[in-house]
N, C-alpha and C positions, 0 to 999 in steps of 0.2 A: 504493500500500500504506500504510494508516494504522496507526500504532503508538501505544501509550501512551508518555508521556514517560519512563517508567522503562526503556525499551529501551536497551540498551548500545550501540546502533549509532553514536551520535555523542557524544563525550565533551567537546567544547569548542565555544564559540561560542553564538550565539543559538538554535541547535537542539539544545542540550545539556540533559540532565536538570537540571543545576544552574540554568540560566537559566529553564527552563519551569516547574519545580516540579510540583505535582500537577494543574495545569489545562492541561498541555501535550498537544498532539497532533502526532505526527511523520508526515511523508510521505516515502517513499524511492523513488529510482529510480537504478539503477546504484550509484555510490558517493557520491551526493549526498543529503543529508537536509535538509528544511526543517522549521521548527518554528512552530506556531501556538498561540495560547491560546484555549481554548474556555470561554466564560463567558456572562454574560447582562447585558442592559441593564435596569435597574430591577427585576431579578429576574424579568422576564417574557419578554423577547425574546432568543432565542439569538443569541450574537455570537461569530464566529470572526475572530480578528484577529492582527496582528503582536504578539508578546509585549511586555508593558510594559517600557519603557526600552530595548528592542532597536531598533536602527536599521532593521533589515529582517528578513525571514523566513529569510535564509541561502541564497537562491537562487544556484545556481552550475551549472557543467557546460555541455555543448554544447547546441545549440538543441533537439535531439530530447529530451534529458533534461529541459530546462526546460519544454517543452510538456507532457510527461507529468506532471511535478510540479504544474504550474499547473492542469492538467485535474483532477487529484486534489483540489487545494485548492478549486477553484471549483465542483466538483460535490458537495462535502461538504454535509450538511444543516445549514443555519443561516439564520435570518431575515435577519441582518445580517452583513456581511463587510467587513473593512478589511485589505487586504494590501499591505504595502510590499515591492516586488519587489527593491529594492537595485540597486547600480551595475552588477552583473554581468548583469542581464536583457538578453536579446537584443532589439534594436530592432524586428525584424519579427515578433515574437510579438503577435498581435492581441488586443485587449481583448474579453472575452466579451460576447456580446449581452446587453443589459440592465444591464451594469455601467458605472459612470462611471470614467474615467481622469483622474487629476490628476498633474501633473508637479511634484514637489518637488525638493529638492536636498540634497547634502552638500558638504563641502569636503575635498579630499584633497591630500596631498603624496606624490610618488613619488620613488623613488631607484633607480639601477641596482643589480643584484644584488650587485656588489662596490664600489658607490659610497657616497656620503654624501648626506644631505638637503641640499637647496638652500634655505638660510634667509637672509632679508634681514639685512644688517649691523646695521640699527637694532635688530632683535629680539635679535641676539647681544649687542650692547652693553648692552641692558637687563638681560639675564640675568647678564652679567658684573658689572655694577654691583651687582645684588642680592647676588650671591655674595661680592663683595669687600668691600662696605660695610655690608650689611644683614642677611644671613641665611644659611641653609643649606638643602640639599635632601636628603631621605631617600626612597629607593625601598624599599618594604616590602610584606610580604604577611601581616602579623599582624592580629589582631582589632582592636587599638587603632587601627591605621592606617586600617582600613576604617570604624571608628566616626567618626574625624575627617572622612573623606570624606563620609560620610552627614550629619554635623552641618553642615558648611559648605554642602553641597548644599541642605539644607532651609533654612538661613539665607538663601542667595541667592535661592531661590524665594520665600520669605516677603517678602523685600525688594521683590520685583517683584509682590507680591500674586498669586502663582501657587500653585496647589495642589501640595503636595509628596508627598501620599500616603505619609506616614511609615511606617505599619504595613507596607504592601506593599513599600516600599523596604527596610525593615529585614529582612523575610523574604528578599528577593532577595540582599541583601548577606551575610546569614548563610550562604546557599548558595554564594556566589561566593568568599568570603574564603579558603577552603582550596583553591581550584582552582589548579593550576600555570600555567594560561593567563591568569591575572589578576594584576594588581599595582596597588598604590597609590603615589602620589607626593605627598609632603607638603613644603611650603615653610614654614620657620619664620623668624620675624624674629630680631633680635639678642637679644631677651629670651626667646626660646624658644617664643613663641606661634605656633601654626599659623595662617597668614594666607591660605594658598591650598592646595587639595588636589584631586586627581583620581583617579578609578578607571578603569582601562584593561583592555580584554579583547583577547586575540590570537585572531583567527579562523583557521579551517583553511586559508584561502587567502592566508596570509602578510600579512594586514592587521591593524593594531592600531587599535582604536577608542577614542576618548575617550568613555566611556560616561556619566559624570556627574562633577560636581565643583562647586566654588564657592570663594568668597573672602570674607574680612572686609574691610570698607571701611577702608582706612588709607592712609597716604602711600606705603607700600611694596607694597601688594597688587597693583597693576598689574604691576610688575616681578617680583613673586613669582610671579604667574600665568604670565608668560612663561618664567621660569626653570623652573618646574614642568613646563610643556609641552615645553620643549627637553630636559629630563632624561628625560621619558617617551619622546620620539622616539629618544633614544640607547639607552634600554632596549629599545625596539621593534627597533631596528637590531641590537642584540646578540642578540635572539631570532630573527633572520632575516627580519624583516618588511621588505617593499619598498614597502608603502603605509601611510601614517598618515592615519587618517580622523578629522577633528575633529567629525564628527557633524552639521555643518550647523546652521543656526539661522534661524528666521523673524524673530528680532530683528535689525534692521539693524545696530545697534552691535556685537553679538556676531559677526555674520557678517563685518563689516569687520575685527574683531580677528583672526579666523582668516585672512582674506585676506592680512593683513600678515605672516603666516608664509610666504607664497608658496603657500598652498593654493588649488588651482583648484576652480572650481564644477563639480560632477558631477551630472547629472540623475538622478533616481530616480523611477520610476513607482509610483503608488499606484492600486490598484483598489478601488472601493467598490461594494457591492451593498446596496440597501435597497428596501423596498416603496414604491410611489408616494406613499403618505400620510406617509411618515417625514419628508420635508423640511418639510411643513406642521406636523406635530405636534412636531418637535424641531428647529426652525430653527437654534438656536445650535450644537447638536452637529453638524448637517449641515454648517454653515459651517466648523466646526473640522476635520472630516474631509476636506472638499473644498477647503481653502485651498491655493492653488498657490504655487509659488516665485516671488518677484519677478524672478528671473533668466530665467524662461521664459514 
């Protein structure tokens, strides 16, 4: 069952109206909803894909529910499709004929329902040092906080010569900032400057995702980022989350940074559909879409 993104069926997470905006399409089965973005490539070729900045499409539920949802997604009319199934996808669901499957990854920390996160002592010491000697942490949901998150995210992307899609990100943040299932965490140095920040979303399955963030290059920014993330994990715990998802990264250094929080590698399946000529006409984009995780 395909619905417009304005449907009230899902009010939080990647399949929400707030995340999808006016380009979203929802598919429903039982009590599970997945969200996709319907757009175009070069204004010519129709594209159905994982929503921008979303880790995955929000797939959940039992095997039968997932089969039904994925059947709806993969039979939708579109020349191009890129679907990130997410960590909850059942292993024995087969890739549709004519589609390419790529194994990517994220990193997650788990905690028992009434327990705490298992964090390495070195990370705890870094956070403690930042808070004792260098700065402070704020957990907020106001517009200024989200503006700071967006600013440092763009700065970090620019430093790595990566596109930041500022207009599209600004539109997304404008929709997210008032949602009760989102929060921002800011780390300020002793002079009051924001040196690290992150935007976080709480999904319906008790998972908190580090959606985007960044830092200023400084002597304290590394410890500030650690303190910011540990504060986010505690906030996630207070909201009942039992999984903290760092989002994964194809950057080896960033991936190792997440690993040192005790976050385990979790495989995620990506399904890609494109005509036979697409790989030859758009080799760089095809390579980006089909780049697999170095862990699998």
